[in-house]
Each structure stands twice: as structure tokens, then as C-alpha cells.
C-alpha positions as CSV (number, residue, x, y, z in Angstrom):
1,M,0.0,0.0,0.0
2,E,1.3,3.4,-0.9
3,K,0.2,6.9,0.2
4,I,0.5,9.9,-2.1
5,G,-0.2,13.5,-1.7
6,I,-1.6,15.4,-4.7
7,I,-1.3,19.2,-4.6
8,D,-3.4,21.2,-7.1
9,L,-2.1,24.8,-7.1
10,G,-4.9,26.8,-8.9
11,S,-5.5,30.4,-9.6
12,N,-8.1,30.7,-6.9
13,S,-7.3,28.0,-4.4
14,A,-4.7,25.4,-3.4
15,R,-5.7,22.0,-2.4
16,L,-3.9,18.9,-0.9
17,V,-5.6,15.5,-1.3
18,I,-4.0,12.5,0.4
19,V,-4.8,9.2,-1.3
20,E,-4.1,5.6,-0.4
21,L,-3.3,3.3,-3.3
22,F,-4.3,-0.2,-2.1
23,G,-3.4,-2.4,-5.0
24,D,-5.1,-3.7,-8.2
25,G,-5.7,-0.2,-9.4
26,H,-7.9,1.0,-6.5
27,F,-7.5,4.1,-4.3
28,M,-9.3,6.0,-1.6
29,V,-9.0,9.6,-0.4
30,V,-8.2,9.7,3.3
31,D,-7.5,13.4,4.0
32,E,-7.6,16.8,2.3
33,L,-6.8,20.5,3.0
34,K,-7.9,23.5,1.0
35,E,-6.9,27.1,1.2
36,S,-8.0,30.1,-0.8
37,V,-4.7,31.7,-2.0
38,R,-6.0,33.8,-5.0
39,L,-2.7,33.4,-6.7
40,G,-4.1,34.7,-10.0
41,Q,-5.6,37.9,-8.5
42,D,-4.4,41.2,-10.0
43,M,-2.2,39.5,-12.6
44,E,-4.0,41.1,-15.5
45,R,-2.1,44.3,-15.1
46,D,1.5,43.2,-15.7
47,G,1.5,39.3,-15.8
48,F,3.4,38.9,-12.5
49,L,2.4,36.9,-9.4
50,K,2.0,39.4,-6.6
51,P,4.4,39.2,-3.6
52,Q,1.5,39.0,-1.1
53,R,-0.1,36.1,-3.1
54,V,3.2,34.3,-3.4
55,A,3.8,34.6,0.4
56,E,0.4,33.3,1.2
57,T,0.9,30.4,-1.2
58,I,4.3,29.5,0.4
59,R,2.6,29.5,3.8
60,T,-0.1,27.2,2.5
61,L,2.3,24.8,0.9
62,K,4.3,24.6,4.2
63,M,1.1,23.5,5.9
64,F,0.5,21.0,3.1
65,K,4.0,19.6,3.6
66,K,3.4,19.3,7.4
67,L,0.1,17.5,6.9
68,S,1.7,15.1,4.4
69,D,4.5,14.3,6.8
70,A,2.0,13.7,9.6
71,N,0.2,11.2,7.3
72,K,3.4,9.5,6.3
73,V,2.9,10.3,2.6
74,D,5.4,8.4,0.5
75,R,5.6,11.0,-2.3
76,I,4.0,14.3,-3.3
77,I,2.7,15.1,-6.8
78,A,2.3,18.9,-7.2
79,V,0.9,20.6,-10.2
80,A,0.1,24.2,-11.1
81,T,-2.3,25.5,-13.6
82,A,-3.3,28.8,-15.4
83,A,-1.9,31.5,-13.1
84,V,1.6,29.9,-12.8
85,R,1.5,28.9,-16.4
86,R,1.1,32.5,-17.5
87,A,3.3,34.2,-14.8
88,K,6.3,36.1,-16.0
89,N,8.0,35.3,-12.7
90,Q,7.1,31.6,-12.9
91,R,10.7,30.4,-12.6
92,S,11.6,32.3,-9.4
93,F,8.3,31.3,-7.9
94,L,8.9,27.6,-8.5
95,D,12.4,27.9,-7.2
96,E,11.3,29.5,-4.0
97,I,8.7,26.7,-3.4
98,Q,11.5,24.1,-4.0
99,A,13.8,25.9,-1.6
100,T,11.4,26.7,1.2
101,C,9.0,23.7,1.1
102,G,10.9,21.0,-0.6
103,I,8.2,20.5,-3.1
104,K,8.8,20.3,-6.9
105,V,5.8,21.7,-8.8
106,K,5.0,20.7,-12.4
107,V,3.3,23.4,-14.5
108,L,0.7,21.7,-16.6
109,S,0.2,22.7,-20.2
110,E,-3.3,23.6,-21.4
111,E,-3.6,20.2,-23.0
112,E,-2.3,18.3,-20.0
113,E,-4.7,20.1,-17.7
114,A,-7.7,19.5,-20.1
115,T,-6.7,15.8,-20.4
116,L,-6.6,15.3,-16.7
117,V,-10.0,16.9,-16.2
118,Y,-11.3,14.6,-19.0
119,R,-9.8,11.5,-17.3
120,G,-11.3,12.4,-14.0
121,V,-14.7,12.6,-15.6
122,I,-14.6,9.7,-18.1
123,N,-13.4,7.2,-15.4
124,S,-16.2,8.2,-13.0
125,M,-19.3,9.0,-15.0
126,D,-21.3,6.7,-17.3
127,I,-22.0,9.5,-19.8
128,P,-20.8,8.3,-23.3
129,K,-21.1,11.7,-24.9
130,G,-20.3,14.9,-22.9
131,L,-19.2,18.5,-23.0
132,I,-17.3,19.4,-19.9
133,L,-17.2,22.9,-18.5
134,E,-14.6,23.6,-15.8
135,I,-14.4,27.1,-14.5
136,G,-11.1,27.7,-12.7
137,G,-9.8,30.9,-11.1
138,G,-7.7,31.9,-14.0
139,S,-9.0,29.9,-16.9
140,T,-12.0,28.1,-18.2
141,K,-11.8,24.7,-19.9
142,I,-14.3,23.2,-22.4
143,V,-13.7,19.6,-23.3
144,Y,-15.8,17.6,-25.8
145,Y,-15.8,13.8,-25.9
146,N,-17.8,11.3,-27.8
147,R,-17.8,7.5,-27.5
148,R,-15.4,7.9,-24.6
149,N,-12.8,9.6,-26.8
150,M,-11.6,13.2,-26.2
151,L,-12.2,15.0,-29.5
152,N,-11.7,18.7,-28.8
153,F,-10.7,21.1,-26.0
154,V,-10.1,24.8,-25.5
155,T,-8.7,26.7,-22.6
156,L,-9.9,30.2,-22.4
157,P,-7.5,32.6,-20.6
158,F,-9.9,33.8,-17.9
159,G,-11.8,32.3,-15.0
160,A,-13.9,33.3,-12.0
161,V,-11.1,35.4,-10.4
162,T,-9.9,37.1,-13.6
163,L,-13.4,37.9,-14.8
164,T,-14.4,39.3,-11.4
165,D,-11.2,41.6,-11.6
166,L,-12.0,42.6,-15.2
167,F,-15.4,44.0,-14.5
168,K,-15.3,45.1,-10.9
169,D,-14.1,48.7,-11.4
170,D,-16.6,50.1,-13.9
171,G,-19.0,51.5,-11.3
172,L,-21.5,48.8,-12.2
173,T,-24.2,47.2,-10.0
174,P,-23.7,43.5,-9.3
175,E,-26.4,42.6,-11.8
176,E,-24.7,44.8,-14.5
177,Q,-21.4,43.2,-13.8
178,T,-22.7,39.7,-14.4
179,A,-24.5,40.9,-17.6
180,K,-21.1,42.1,-18.8
181,V,-19.5,38.7,-18.0
182,E,-22.3,36.9,-19.9
183,E,-21.8,39.1,-22.9
184,F,-18.1,38.8,-22.9
185,F,-18.1,35.0,-22.5
186,T,-20.7,34.5,-25.2
187,E,-18.4,36.4,-27.6
188,Q,-15.6,34.1,-26.8
189,L,-17.8,31.0,-27.4
190,S,-18.8,32.3,-30.8
191,G,-15.1,32.1,-31.8
192,I,-14.8,28.4,-31.1
193,D,-15.8,26.8,-34.4
194,W,-15.9,23.2,-33.2
195,L,-18.7,23.9,-30.8
196,Q,-21.0,23.9,-33.8
197,T,-20.1,20.2,-34.4
198,V,-21.2,19.0,-31.0
199,D,-23.9,16.4,-31.3
200,P,-27.3,17.6,-30.2
201,D,-27.8,14.8,-27.6
202,T,-24.5,15.6,-25.9
203,Q,-24.8,16.1,-22.1
204,M,-23.2,19.0,-20.3
205,I,-21.0,18.2,-17.3
206,G,-19.9,20.9,-14.8
207,V,-16.7,20.4,-12.9
208,G,-14.9,22.4,-10.2
209,G,-15.6,24.5,-7.1
210,S,-18.2,26.8,-8.6
211,F,-20.3,23.8,-9.6
212,R,-19.9,22.3,-6.1
213,N,-21.3,25.6,-4.8
214,I,-24.2,25.4,-7.3
215,F,-24.9,21.9,-5.9
216,R,-24.9,23.1,-2.3
217,I,-27.3,26.0,-3.0
218,S,-29.6,23.8,-5.1
219,K,-29.6,21.1,-2.4
220,M,-30.7,23.7,0.2
221,V,-33.4,25.1,-2.1
222,R,-34.8,21.6,-3.0
223,K,-34.2,20.1,0.4
224,Y,-32.4,17.4,-1.5
225,P,-31.8,14.4,0.9
226,L,-28.5,13.2,-0.6
227,D,-25.2,15.0,0.2
228,T,-23.6,13.5,-3.0
229,V,-22.4,16.1,-5.5
230,H,-21.1,13.6,-8.0
231,N,-23.8,12.9,-10.7
232,Y,-26.2,15.5,-9.4
233,N,-28.5,16.6,-12.2
234,I,-29.9,20.1,-12.2
235,P,-32.4,21.6,-14.8
236,V,-31.3,24.8,-16.3
237,E,-34.5,26.4,-15.2
238,D,-33.6,25.6,-11.5
239,F,-30.1,27.0,-12.1
240,D,-31.5,30.2,-13.6
241,S,-33.6,30.7,-10.4
242,I,-30.4,30.5,-8.3
243,Y,-28.5,32.8,-10.7
244,D,-31.3,35.4,-10.7
245,M,-31.3,35.3,-6.9
246,I,-27.5,35.7,-6.4
247,K,-26.6,38.1,-9.2
248,V,-28.4,41.1,-7.7
249,L,-26.9,40.8,-4.2
250,D,-24.0,42.7,-2.8
251,L,-21.1,40.7,-1.2
252,D,-22.3,40.8,2.4
253,R,-25.7,39.4,1.4
254,K,-24.1,36.7,-0.8
255,K,-22.0,35.5,2.1
256,K,-25.1,35.0,4.2
257,I,-26.6,32.5,1.7
258,K,-26.2,28.9,3.0
259,G,-24.3,26.8,0.6
260,I,-22.0,29.6,-0.7
261,S,-18.4,29.2,0.4
262,S,-17.3,32.5,2.0
263,A,-14.0,32.2,0.2
264,R,-15.8,32.1,-3.1
265,A,-18.7,34.5,-2.5
266,D,-17.1,37.4,-4.4
267,I,-16.2,35.4,-7.5
268,L,-19.2,33.1,-7.7
269,P,-21.4,35.6,-9.7
270,A,-18.9,35.7,-12.5
271,A,-18.7,31.9,-12.5
272,L,-22.5,31.7,-12.6
273,A,-22.6,34.2,-15.5
274,V,-20.3,31.9,-17.4
275,V,-22.6,28.9,-16.8
276,K,-25.6,31.0,-17.8
277,A,-23.9,32.1,-21.1
278,F,-22.7,28.5,-21.8
279,T,-26.1,26.8,-21.3
280,R,-27.9,29.5,-23.3
281,Y,-25.4,29.4,-26.2
282,M,-25.4,25.6,-26.3
283,K,-29.1,25.3,-25.7
284,F,-28.7,22.9,-22.8
285,E,-31.9,22.2,-20.7
286,S,-30.0,20.5,-17.8
287,F,-26.5,19.7,-16.7
288,T,-24.8,17.1,-14.4
289,V,-22.3,18.1,-11.8
290,G,-19.2,16.0,-11.7
291,G,-17.4,15.6,-8.4
292,M,-14.3,14.3,-10.1
293,G,-11.9,16.4,-12.1
294,L,-8.2,17.2,-12.5
295,R,-7.0,15.7,-9.1
296,E,-9.0,12.5,-9.7
297,G,-7.5,12.3,-13.2
298,I,-4.1,12.2,-11.5
299,M,-5.4,9.6,-9.0
300,F,-6.6,7.3,-11.7
301,N,-3.3,7.6,-13.6
302,Q,-1.3,6.8,-10.5
303,A,-3.5,3.9,-9.3
304,M,-4.2,2.5,-12.7
305,P,-1.6,3.5,-15.3
306,V,-3.7,1.8,-18.1
307,T,-6.0,4.9,-17.9
308,L,-3.2,6.9,-19.5
309,E,-4.1,4.9,-22.7
310,K,-7.8,4.2,-22.4
311,P,-10.6,4.8,-19.9
312,I,-12.0,2.2,-17.5
313,S,-14.7,0.2,-19.3
314,D,-16.8,-0.9,-16.3
315,I,-17.0,2.2,-14.2
316,L,-19.5,0.9,-11.7
317,G,-17.8,-2.5,-11.3
318,Y,-14.5,-0.7,-10.7
319,S,-15.9,1.5,-7.9
320,L,-17.7,-1.5,-6.3
321,N,-14.6,-3.6,-6.3
322,A,-12.7,-0.7,-4.6
323,L,-15.4,-0.5,-1.9
324,V,-15.4,-4.2,-1.3
325,R,-11.7,-4.1,-0.6
326,Y,-11.8,-0.9,1.4
327,Y,-14.6,-2.2,3.6
328,E,-12.8,-5.6,3.9
329,C,-15.8,-7.6,2.7
330,D,-15.4,-11.4,2.0
331,E,-14.7,-11.2,-1.7
332,A,-15.5,-14.8,-2.5
333,H,-18.8,-14.6,-0.6
334,V,-19.7,-11.3,-2.3
335,E,-18.9,-12.7,-5.8
336,H,-21.1,-15.8,-5.1
337,V,-24.0,-13.8,-3.7
338,V,-23.9,-11.5,-6.7
339,S,-24.0,-14.5,-9.0
340,L,-26.9,-16.2,-7.2
341,S,-28.8,-12.8,-7.1
342,V,-28.4,-12.4,-10.9
343,Q,-29.7,-16.0,-11.5
344,L,-32.7,-15.4,-9.3
345,F,-33.5,-12.1,-11.0
346,K,-33.4,-13.7,-14.5
347,Q,-35.3,-16.9,-13.5
348,L,-38.0,-15.0,-11.7
349,R,-38.5,-12.4,-14.4
350,V,-41.8,-14.0,-15.4
351,L,-43.1,-13.0,-11.9
352,H,-41.4,-9.6,-11.3
353,K,-41.3,-8.3,-14.9
354,F,-38.7,-5.7,-13.9
355,P,-36.7,-3.9,-16.7
356,R,-32.9,-4.5,-16.8
357,Q,-32.0,-1.4,-14.9
358,Y,-33.2,-3.1,-11.7
359,L,-30.7,-5.8,-12.2
360,K,-27.9,-3.1,-11.8
361,I,-29.5,-2.0,-8.6
362,L,-29.6,-5.6,-7.3
363,K,-26.0,-6.1,-8.2
364,V,-24.9,-3.0,-6.3
365,A,-26.9,-4.1,-3.2
366,A,-25.6,-7.7,-3.4
367,T,-22.0,-6.5,-3.7
368,L,-22.3,-4.2,-0.7
369,H,-24.9,-6.0,1.4
370,D,-22.5,-6.9,4.2
371,C,-20.4,-3.7,4.3
372,G,-22.3,-2.6,7.4
373,N,-20.4,-5.3,9.3
374,R,-17.5,-2.8,9.5
375,I,-19.7,-0.9,12.0
376,K,-21.4,-3.8,13.8
377,F,-22.8,-7.2,12.9
378,Y,-26.1,-6.6,14.8
379,N,-28.4,-4.7,12.5
380,H,-25.7,-4.5,9.9
381,P,-28.2,-4.2,7.0
382,K,-29.2,-0.8,8.4
383,H,-25.5,0.2,8.5
384,S,-25.0,-1.1,5.0
385,C,-27.9,1.0,3.8
386,Y,-26.3,4.1,5.3
387,M,-22.8,3.3,3.9
388,I,-24.1,2.8,0.4
389,L,-26.0,6.1,0.6
390,N,-22.7,7.8,1.5
391,S,-20.1,5.9,-0.5
392,T,-18.3,7.0,-3.6
393,L,-20.0,5.1,-6.4
394,Y,-19.3,5.8,-10.0
395,G,-21.4,5.1,-13.1
396,I,-24.7,5.1,-11.2
397,T,-27.5,7.7,-10.7
398,H,-28.6,9.0,-7.4
399,R,-31.9,7.2,-7.7
400,E,-30.1,3.9,-8.3
401,I,-27.9,4.5,-5.2
402,V,-31.0,5.1,-3.0
403,L,-32.7,1.9,-4.3
404,A,-29.6,-0.2,-3.9
405,A,-29.1,1.1,-0.4
406,F,-32.7,0.2,0.6
407,V,-32.5,-3.2,-1.0
408,A,-29.3,-3.9,1.1
409,G,-31.1,-2.5,4.1
410,C,-34.0,-4.9,4.0
411,H,-32.1,-8.1,2.9
412,K,-32.6,-9.7,6.3
413,K,-36.2,-8.7,6.7
414,E,-38.7,-7.1,4.4
415,D,-39.9,-4.1,6.4
416,I,-38.6,-0.7,5.4
417,A,-39.0,2.3,7.8
418,L,-41.4,4.4,5.7
419,A,-40.2,7.5,7.5
420,D,-36.7,6.8,6.0
421,W,-38.1,6.0,2.6
422,V,-40.2,9.2,2.5
423,K,-37.0,11.3,2.8
424,Y,-36.2,10.3,-0.8
425,K,-39.7,10.8,-2.3
426,D,-38.3,13.4,-4.8
427,I,-35.7,11.0,-6.1
428,V,-37.5,7.6,-6.3
429,L,-40.5,6.6,-8.3
430,E,-43.9,5.5,-6.9
431,E,-43.4,1.9,-8.1
432,D,-39.9,1.7,-6.6
433,L,-41.0,0.7,-3.1
434,E,-42.5,-2.6,-4.2
435,A,-39.5,-3.2,-6.4
436,V,-37.1,-2.7,-3.5
437,K,-39.0,-5.2,-1.3
438,K,-39.0,-7.8,-4.1
439,L,-35.3,-7.3,-4.8
440,G,-34.6,-7.5,-1.0
441,V,-36.3,-10.9,-0.9
442,M,-34.1,-12.1,-3.8
443,L,-31.0,-10.9,-2.1
444,R,-32.0,-12.5,1.2
445,I,-32.4,-15.9,-0.6
446,A,-29.2,-15.5,-2.5
447,E,-27.2,-14.7,0.7
448,S,-28.8,-17.6,2.5
449,L,-27.8,-20.0,-0.3
450,D,-24.2,-19.1,0.6
451,R,-24.8,-19.1,4.3
452,G,-21.7,-21.3,5.0
453,G,-19.6,-19.1,2.8
454,A,-18.1,-22.1,1.0
455,G,-20.0,-21.8,-2.3
456,T,-21.8,-25.1,-1.8
457,V,-24.8,-24.0,-3.9
458,K,-23.3,-23.5,-7.3
459,G,-26.5,-22.6,-9.2
460,I,-30.3,-22.6,-9.1
461,N,-33.1,-23.4,-11.6
462,C,-36.6,-22.1,-10.9
463,D,-39.9,-23.6,-12.2
464,V,-43.1,-21.7,-11.7
465,L,-45.8,-24.3,-11.3
466,G,-49.3,-23.2,-10.3
467,D,-49.2,-21.4,-7.0
468,S,-45.6,-22.4,-6.3
469,V,-42.0,-21.7,-7.3
470,I,-39.9,-24.8,-7.3
471,M,-36.2,-23.8,-6.8
472,K,-33.8,-26.7,-7.6
473,T,-30.3,-26.2,-6.3
474,E,-27.1,-27.4,-8.0
475,V,-24.8,-28.3,-5.0
476,E,-21.4,-29.7,-4.2
477,G,-21.5,-31.1,-0.7
478,D,-24.1,-30.8,2.0
479,A,-26.4,-27.8,1.5
480,A,-28.8,-28.4,4.4
481,L,-27.7,-25.2,6.2
482,E,-28.1,-23.1,3.1
483,I,-31.5,-24.5,2.0
484,R,-32.9,-24.3,5.6
485,D,-31.8,-20.6,5.9
486,A,-33.2,-19.7,2.5
487,M,-36.6,-21.2,3.4
488,T,-36.9,-18.6,6.2
489,A,-37.7,-16.1,3.4
490,N,-40.8,-18.1,2.4
491,A,-43.3,-15.8,4.1
492,E,-41.9,-12.7,2.5
493,F,-41.6,-14.5,-0.9
494,R,-45.3,-15.4,-0.8
495,K,-46.3,-11.9,0.3
496,F,-44.6,-10.2,-2.6
497,F,-44.6,-12.8,-5.4
498,R,-47.9,-14.4,-4.4
499,K,-46.3,-17.9,-4.7
500,N,-45.2,-20.5,-2.3
501,L,-41.4,-21.2,-2.3
502,E,-40.0,-24.7,-2.3
503,I,-36.3,-25.3,-2.4
504,L,-34.9,-28.7,-3.3
């Protein structure tokens, strides 16, 4: 196991993320620290990083080094983006960091930065065709990919910090300033010829701190029950309401809005104006917020070097395997329960008639059904439910996460606390509750059929005969324990499938 520190030195903020690489291409973030350094502020005048900003950045990097040492980090990967890339005093700045902090910083080219953002997105989101918008402090990146191949990118030499600086001294009201940013950004977009070639069914993906702020505000407005920024979908109509509310406020009033980072309150209107101009220009009706970007691109490359050549093909499977290992689940038992769950789903399709998307939900629940044991064996399905709701899962929607969590949460008994279920009423569908209960029964039977953990029951064949389901088991050895345990689900099976269960 190796521990690495990743430092992202941006134009607005500096961030350290400490990551454990625990073999077979998997990793987990274990600590982080972020500071607003505004390195790119006031650079537009003469192209130099200002002494005050340099001093603040050096202080921050010393803290990062101290935290890395405390965490016994094996090596540090430090990268810098737009502000340092453009700075006329870049060399002296990097030399000072090396001398005072012992950290060697690599300045990313525009292409390297865009590629890392793309890799962070493509390895964590099941969106085959996307247009990524990443608003930094000193630059804005637009990346277009199709069929999981990066086709075009552009880095515009301004971001939330520089745009705020550009339009702050004109004696304009806050609303007039954002209108100027919108107009300016739209003009820049009109000069990007390849944007006209973007397929009409392409999805917009927003990445970076400004989009995380949009998520937090939207979550407060909607009273959204999940605290998961990754894969959060927001209609442009809802975004417009947030934008209209914020763009007229002065700085003090903006800082009082829940969900807005105090360190970002002054530059957020410019970022929102960019999003507004972009969605209007490209005619997007919604966008998805991605929680993974440049830093995660580095993580994937370090943990799984093959991603330098091609993206992960099974995004969901990859993240599930990482969690199984991180939670120290019994991998052989997990694999067998998943296999038996899939067999049950397919052979009982004549009864449940679920579309294929529910099979994905069952697979997730079957894979993580026992992760709650990390907290406590007793009532572990409840703990598993909570852990799935709060885990990092890629390639799956928020609704699917909620359903998988509740399936795992009821795999020992069929009852679901309706008060808990109602919290997610704006995410789930009306028919999902019955589906969760049926999938929970299937998972319970599948787990019981590997009760001894030895893989004794190799397979199952189900026949629906009259008012009964005859389940014939293919076994190697004595399966009395497994069959007896599975039969305890008979009452729930009869309740939801309206058939008696017989296991042979």
C-alpha cells in the first residue's frame, strides 16, 4: 500500500488531497486540506504573481507539507495551472517553493490540464457523450468527448477570479457586472468553431468548485436528501432561479446564503454568469455536476496506469470492487451472492417483470450488502444502507444509489421504515418501493444460499408451477444449512410474489 499527496495549485485555491493506493488499481481519499490563495488575482495588469499572493501560497504549501509528513505520505505530486503557467515570474516562484517547502511543482500545459480533467470525468461517469465545462480561477476549460474519446478542447485565458477583476471597477451594479460577463463569455464562445459540431444529444458536465457551490445551493433550495455532489443533475430552469437570486446581491448578502463558500462568494457571480452564457449558447436544458476532475485524473493515472491509454470500461464495477476491498468484505462470498442474485433475477422475471435497470440495482446491493459489518454485525443491513448512501460510487445515478441502499437495508427482513423512505420521495418513483422489497427478498435468498460461505450451492433453476416456485439447487456437498436458511424467506416471498417457495 502506498500513500501519495496530490497538490493542485490553482489560480483561486490550493488543495492537498491525500490518497491511499491499495493495490489492483484502486484508491481512496483519506484526507484533504484546502486554502484560498487567490494566486491569479491582479495578474492582468502586468503578468506577475504578486508578492502577497506568493507569500500566502508558500505558507499554505508549508502547511500541506506538514500534513503530508504527519500522514506518512510516500511522495507528493504537485501541479500548477493557469496563473503559474502565464506568470512572467514563474521560474523564481517555483524555485522558491522548492527551496522553502521541498516541493517540486510541475506546471501543466493547457492540453495536459484538459486531459486530466477529462480522465477524472470519463473514469467516474457513465455518460458516453459529454461537453465538460470547468471554471477555474484563471482559466475556463471546455472539453468535448464522444464514445469515450476526447475530440476537442479549448482553454480560455480567464476564469472566475480574472473575470471578477476585469469587470469590478466600472461602477456597475452586481447585476450589470454579471451581464457584462455573460456578454463577454458569449463572444468568446462564438469564436470556437468546433462547438458547432457538438452532437445535439451531448450532455453537459460541470466540474470544479463553482459547480460544487451550485450543488450546495440547489440542495438547500430543493431540500435534497443526498449529500452527494457527483452525478447531481440540475435543470437549467432551476439554475436560472439560483442565478437570478444571487446576481443582484452585494457581497455581504451573498456571504449569508447557505451553501456559498465564504472564500468564493465574491467570484461566484462571475462563474454563474459563465454557466448561464454557456447553457444558453449551447441550448442545454440541464447539466450534471461531476465531483471528479483534475485531481482525480491524477489519482486514476497513479493507481491504474492503463487509464493513460484508455478509460475504465466498467466504471460501476471498478468502484464497487474498490469499496469491497476498502470495507474488507469477504470477496468470495460477495462474488457468489452476486452470481446467485443475478440468477434469481433472471429466472423469476416472469413474476417480477422488472426492466434490466433493476438488475444493476440488485448487483450493487448484493455487492455491498455486508459492508455494514464494518460498524457492527447486529443490525448490519441498516448500517449497509447508510454506507451505500454515503459511499463514492461511479457510473450510477442518485436514484439507483438510493434503491440499492434500501435493498441492502432490507435483505434480512422485508420491512422498510417508511419515514426513512419518504425522505427520498423526490428521487425515487412510486413503483420503486414494491421493487425494493422484491429485490430485497431475492438478495436474502441469494445470501442464505451461501450461508456457509463455501460456495456449496453452485446454481439454481426455478420452475413456476401453479401457485408455487420450485427452486432446484445445484450443489457440491451438504447444502442443508443453506436451504434451511433460504426457506426462512418463504413468508416474504409469498407476500410479494404471491407464490409459495419450495427449495430442493
